C-alpha positions as CSV (number, residue, x, y, z in Angstrom):
1,M,77.2,-47.4,165.2
2,K,77.7,-49.0,168.3
3,L,76.7,-52.1,170.0
4,L,77.0,-52.1,174.1
5,C,77.2,-55.6,175.9
6,L,76.5,-55.9,179.5
7,L,78.2,-59.6,180.2
8,K,78.4,-61.2,183.6
9,R,80.6,-64.3,184.5
10,K,79.7,-67.5,185.0
11,A,78.7,-68.2,188.7
12,G,81.7,-69.6,190.6
13,M,84.3,-67.7,188.3
14,S,86.7,-65.2,189.6
15,A,86.9,-61.7,188.3
16,E,90.3,-62.5,187.1
17,A,89.8,-65.5,185.4
18,F,86.8,-64.2,183.8
19,R,88.9,-61.4,182.3
20,A,91.9,-63.7,181.4
21,Y,89.5,-66.2,179.7
22,Y,87.8,-63.3,178.1
23,E,91.0,-62.0,176.4
24,A,93.1,-64.8,175.5
25,N,90.3,-67.0,174.5
26,H,86.8,-65.2,173.4
27,V,88.3,-61.8,172.0
28,P,90.7,-63.8,169.2
29,L,87.8,-65.9,168.5
30,I,85.2,-62.7,167.7
31,T,88.1,-61.0,165.9
32,R,88.5,-64.0,163.6
33,L,85.0,-65.4,163.1
34,L,83.1,-61.5,162.9
35,P,85.9,-59.4,161.1
36,F,83.1,-56.7,160.5
37,F,83.7,-54.0,163.2
38,T,85.6,-50.8,163.4
39,A,86.4,-51.5,167.2
40,Y,85.8,-54.2,169.5
41,E,86.7,-52.6,173.4
42,R,86.0,-54.2,176.9
43,N,85.7,-52.2,180.0
44,Y,86.3,-54.3,183.0
45,R,84.9,-53.1,186.5
46,D,87.5,-52.4,188.7
47,A,86.3,-53.3,192.1
48,R,88.6,-50.6,194.2
49,Y,86.5,-48.2,193.0
50,D,83.0,-49.7,193.8
51,F,80.9,-46.7,195.4
52,A,77.4,-45.7,196.2
53,P,77.1,-42.2,194.9
54,A,75.4,-39.3,197.3
55,H,73.2,-38.2,195.1
56,V,71.1,-41.6,194.6
57,D,70.3,-42.4,198.3
58,D,69.9,-45.9,199.3
59,R,68.3,-46.7,195.7
60,F,72.0,-47.6,194.5
61,T,72.3,-51.5,194.2
62,G,75.3,-51.1,191.7
63,P,75.6,-53.0,188.7
64,D,75.2,-56.4,187.6
65,F,77.9,-57.0,184.9
66,D,81.9,-57.5,185.0
67,V,82.4,-55.8,181.8
68,V,80.9,-53.5,179.4
69,T,81.9,-54.6,175.8
70,E,81.5,-51.7,173.0
71,I,81.9,-53.0,169.3
72,S,81.6,-50.2,166.7
73,F,80.6,-50.6,163.0
74,A,81.4,-48.6,160.0
75,S,77.5,-49.0,158.9
76,V,74.4,-50.7,159.0
77,E,75.6,-52.9,156.6
78,D,78.5,-53.9,158.6
79,Y,76.4,-54.3,161.8
80,Q,74.0,-56.7,159.6
81,R,77.1,-59.0,157.8
82,M,77.5,-59.6,161.6
83,L,74.2,-60.6,162.6
84,D,74.2,-63.0,159.3
85,A,77.2,-64.3,160.0
86,L,75.9,-65.1,163.8
87,A,72.8,-66.8,162.3
88,D,75.1,-69.2,160.5
89,P,75.5,-72.4,162.7
90,A,79.2,-72.7,161.7
91,I,80.2,-69.4,163.1
92,G,77.3,-68.8,165.7
93,E,77.7,-72.2,167.5
94,P,81.5,-72.0,168.2
95,I,80.9,-68.5,169.6
96,R,77.9,-70.0,171.6
97,R,80.2,-72.8,173.2
98,D,82.9,-70.4,173.8
99,E,80.6,-67.9,175.8
100,E,78.8,-70.7,177.9
101,K,82.5,-71.8,179.4
102,F,83.1,-67.8,180.9
103,L,79.4,-66.1,180.4
104,D,76.2,-66.2,182.2
105,R,74.4,-66.1,179.1
106,G,71.0,-65.8,180.5
107,S,72.1,-62.1,181.9
108,L,73.2,-60.7,178.4
109,A,72.1,-57.3,177.8
110,L,72.7,-56.0,174.2
111,Y,71.8,-52.2,173.5
112,M,72.4,-50.5,170.2
113,V,73.4,-46.8,171.3
114,E,74.0,-43.7,169.6
115,T,77.2,-41.8,171.0
116,L,77.5,-38.2,171.6
117,A,80.7,-36.6,173.0
118,S,81.5,-33.7,175.2
119,R,85.0,-32.2,175.8
120,G,86.2,-32.5,179.3
121,A,86.2,-29.2,181.4
122,V,90.1,-30.2,183.0
123,T,92.6,-30.2,180.7
124,P,94.5,-33.6,180.8
125,S,97.9,-33.5,182.4
């Protein structure tokens, strides 16, 4: 089971500062306070590859996030353990305070997803 988090940086913060803060401060905090996941991956937007796909015409406005964070759990029980931990002020409050330093918390988008994979057609070289 996987939780996807679409996160946006705080107004006035550069993408570089956002990434540096997230990796140096927030990742260690989450790893220490919420050790219930099997994987914790951050997928940062790469501005070098911003594009408007031809097949969507003029409707494409682009994403409104800076990173897609993927948090994987071995079981529903482990996910629930994380939720229970976040409800504890001793754990949830330090995380909230840290998020306020670099995230636009009003734009958080969280989704539980089911992952299906397909083999690629091209053999990696």
